[in-house]
C-alpha positions, 0 to 999 in steps of 0.5 A: 499499500502506498502511504504517506508518513509524516507528523500527526497534525492537531486537527487529526487528533480526534480521528487518531484517538478514535482509531487508537480506541477502536484498534485496541478495543477490537484486539482485546475483544470489547463489545464496543471497542470505542469504549477502550480506555474510558475517559483517559487520554493518551493521544492528546496528552502525548501529542501536546508534550511533543507534537514533533515526535509523532507519526501519522500514516495517511492515504489520499489524506485519510488517517490510517494510523499513528504512533507516538515517540517518547524520549527520556534523555538517553532512553526512548520508547514508543506507543500507542501505535495503532492502525484501523482494524480493517487495514491490519496486515496491510504493512502500515504498522511496519511503515510507521516503525521504519519512521520510528526507528529512523527517528531513534537513530537520529536521536542516537539513543543507546537504549529503546524499548516498548510495551506490548501484549505478552500473549500476542506472537504477532506483536512480538514477532513484528517488533522482533523484526525491528531488533527488539527482544522480549525480556521480563513481564511488566505487571500493571498494578492497582490498589484501593486508596486509603487516607493518610497524612496530608501533603506539604506544598513542597512535596509537590513540584507545583508547590515549589517557588517558580525560581526553585523548579529548575534546580529541582529538575536537575536533582530529578535528572541526577536520580534517574541518571543514576539508574541509567546514564542519561536517563531524564524524565524532565519532559514528563515533569514539564508536560504534567505541569504545563497540561495540568495532568496531575503533579510530580511528587518529591521525596525529600530527606533533610533537604536532599531529594531522594525520590520522585513520582510523576503522577496523572490524575483523573479524566483527560489524563493517562489515568482516567476518572477515579484514578491516580496513575504513576507514570514514572517514579524512582528513588536513588540507588543504595542501601536506603533505596528499599525503605525510601521506595516504601515512603515514595509509595506512601507519598503517592497514596497520600496524594491520590487521597488528597485528590479524592480518587479511589484507586492508585495504578502503577506498572513495574518491570518484574526484573526490578525484583525489589520494587515489584515485591515492595508493591505487592507488599504495599497492597498492589495487585496486577490487573494487566500484564505485558512484556517489555521489549528492548533494543538492544537485548540488555537490561538497561535500568530493568535491574533487581537493585533498581527501585523504579516504577514505569510500564512504557505503554 
C-alpha cells in the first residue's frame, strides 16, 4: 500500500484517538471497541508534550494510523501505535516503525523499548523484526486508596517557588541518571505541569531529594476518572533505596487521597525484583500484564537493585 508518513497534525487528533480506541478495543475483544480506555487520554496528552515526536500514516489524506515517540534523555520508547482494524496486515504498522526507528537513530539513543501484549506472537514477532527482544513481564498493578497524612506544598513540584523548579529538575535528572546514564524524565515533569495532568511528587530527606513520582490524575489524562496513575517514579540507588521506595509509595497514596480518587495504578518491570515485591507488599495487585521489549537485548535500568516504576505503554 502506498502511504504517506509524516507528523500528526492537531486537527487529526480526534480521528487518531478514534482509531487508537477502536484498534485496541477490537484486539482485546470489547463489545464496543470505542469504549477502550474510558475517559483517559493518551493521544492528546502525548501529542501536546511533543508534536514533533509523532507519526501519522495517511492515504489520500485519510488517516490510517499513528504512533507516538517518547524520549527520556538517553532512553526512548514508543506507543500507542495503532492502525484501523480493517487495514491490519496491510504493512502500515511496519511503515510507521521504519519512521520510528529512523527517528530513534537520529536521536542516537543507546537504549530503546516498548510495552506490548505478552500473549500476542504477532506483536512480538513484528517488533523482533526491528531488533527488539522480549525480556521481563511488566505487570500493571492497582490498589485501593486509603487516607493518610496531608501533603506539604513542597512535596509537590507545583508547590515549589518558580525560581526553585529548574534546580529541582536537575536533582530529578541526577536520580534518574543514577539508574541509567543519561536517563531524564524532565519532559514528563514539564508536560504534567504545563497540561495540568496531575503533579510530580518529591521525596525530600533533610533537604536532599531522594525520590520522585510523576503522577496523572483523573479524566483527560493517562489515568482516567477516579484514578491516580504513576507514570514514572524512582528513588536513589543504595542501601536506603528499599525503605525510601516504601515512603515514595506512601507519598503517592497520600497524594491520590488528597485528590479524592479511589484507585492508585502503577506498572513495574518484574526484573526490578525489589520494587515489584515492595508493591505487592503495599497492597498492589496485577490487572494487566504485558512484556517489555528492549533494543538492544540488555537490561538497561530493568535490574533487580533498581527501585523504579514505569510501564512504557
